[in-house]
C-alpha positions as CSV (number, residue, x, y, z in Angstrom):
1,M,180.8,118.1,11.7
2,N,184.1,116.5,12.5
3,R,187.4,116.8,10.6
4,P,187.0,113.7,8.3
5,E,183.5,114.8,7.3
6,R,184.8,118.3,6.5
7,E,187.7,116.9,4.4
8,A,185.2,114.6,2.5
9,A,182.9,117.6,1.8
10,V,185.9,119.6,0.5
11,R,187.0,116.8,-1.7
12,R,183.5,116.5,-3.2
13,L,183.5,120.2,-3.9
14,M,186.9,120.1,-5.5
15,E,185.9,117.1,-7.7
16,T,182.9,118.8,-9.2
17,V,183.0,120.5,-12.6
18,P,183.8,124.2,-12.2
19,V,181.1,126.6,-13.1
20,S,181.6,128.5,-16.3
21,V,181.9,132.3,-15.8
22,P,180.4,134.6,-18.4
23,P,183.1,136.2,-20.5
24,E,182.0,139.8,-19.6
25,L,182.0,139.2,-15.9
26,P,185.7,139.5,-15.1
27,G,186.0,142.8,-17.1
28,E,183.0,144.2,-15.4
29,A,184.3,143.2,-12.0
30,V,187.7,144.9,-12.7
31,R,185.9,148.1,-13.8
32,R,183.7,148.1,-10.8
33,G,186.6,147.5,-8.4
34,A,188.6,150.3,-10.0
35,R,185.6,152.6,-9.7
36,L,185.2,151.7,-6.0
37,L,188.9,152.3,-5.3
38,R,188.7,155.7,-7.0
39,L,185.6,156.6,-5.1
40,R,187.3,155.6,-1.8
41,R,190.4,157.5,-2.6
42,H,188.5,160.7,-3.5
43,T,186.4,160.3,-0.3
44,R,189.5,159.9,1.8
45,R,191.1,163.0,0.2
46,L,187.9,165.0,0.7
47,L,187.7,164.0,4.4
48,W,191.4,165.0,4.9
49,L,190.8,168.3,3.2
50,V,187.7,169.0,5.5
51,L,189.8,168.0,8.6
52,C,192.6,170.3,7.6
53,A,190.2,173.2,6.9
54,A,188.5,172.6,10.3
55,A,191.9,172.7,12.0
56,V,192.9,175.9,10.2
57,A,189.6,177.5,11.0
58,F,189.9,176.5,14.7
59,L,193.5,177.8,15.0
60,T,192.5,181.1,13.3
61,W,189.6,181.5,15.7
62,A,191.7,180.7,18.7
63,A,194.4,183.1,17.7
64,L,192.0,185.9,17.2
65,T,189.7,185.5,20.2
66,R,192.3,184.0,22.6
67,P,189.8,182.0,24.7
68,W,192.5,181.1,27.2
69,A,192.9,184.7,28.3
70,E,190.9,186.1,31.2
71,P,188.3,188.5,29.9
72,P,188.5,192.1,31.1
73,S,186.5,193.0,34.2
74,A,183.2,194.7,33.5
75,T,183.1,196.4,36.9
76,T,185.8,197.9,39.1
77,P,186.5,196.4,42.5
78,P,185.0,198.2,45.5
79,L,187.3,200.8,47.1
80,S,187.4,200.4,50.9
81,G,189.6,201.9,53.5
82,W,189.7,205.5,52.3
């Protein structure tokens, strides 16, 4: 489909009579959109809360167990040269 054909198709679409929308449809769409936005906002807040709780739990664990420190030796080194 080349450009003149596309322009003609668009003109035909624009010249047709617009479809009537039921009167309750816009209000329902607004309510549904508001509900979806609220749900997304609450989900995002919950995910941030879980992320922060995981970070605090990890930092607490790391501070208490200190995994970067070398563990104490379970055996003594052999004594030689006595």
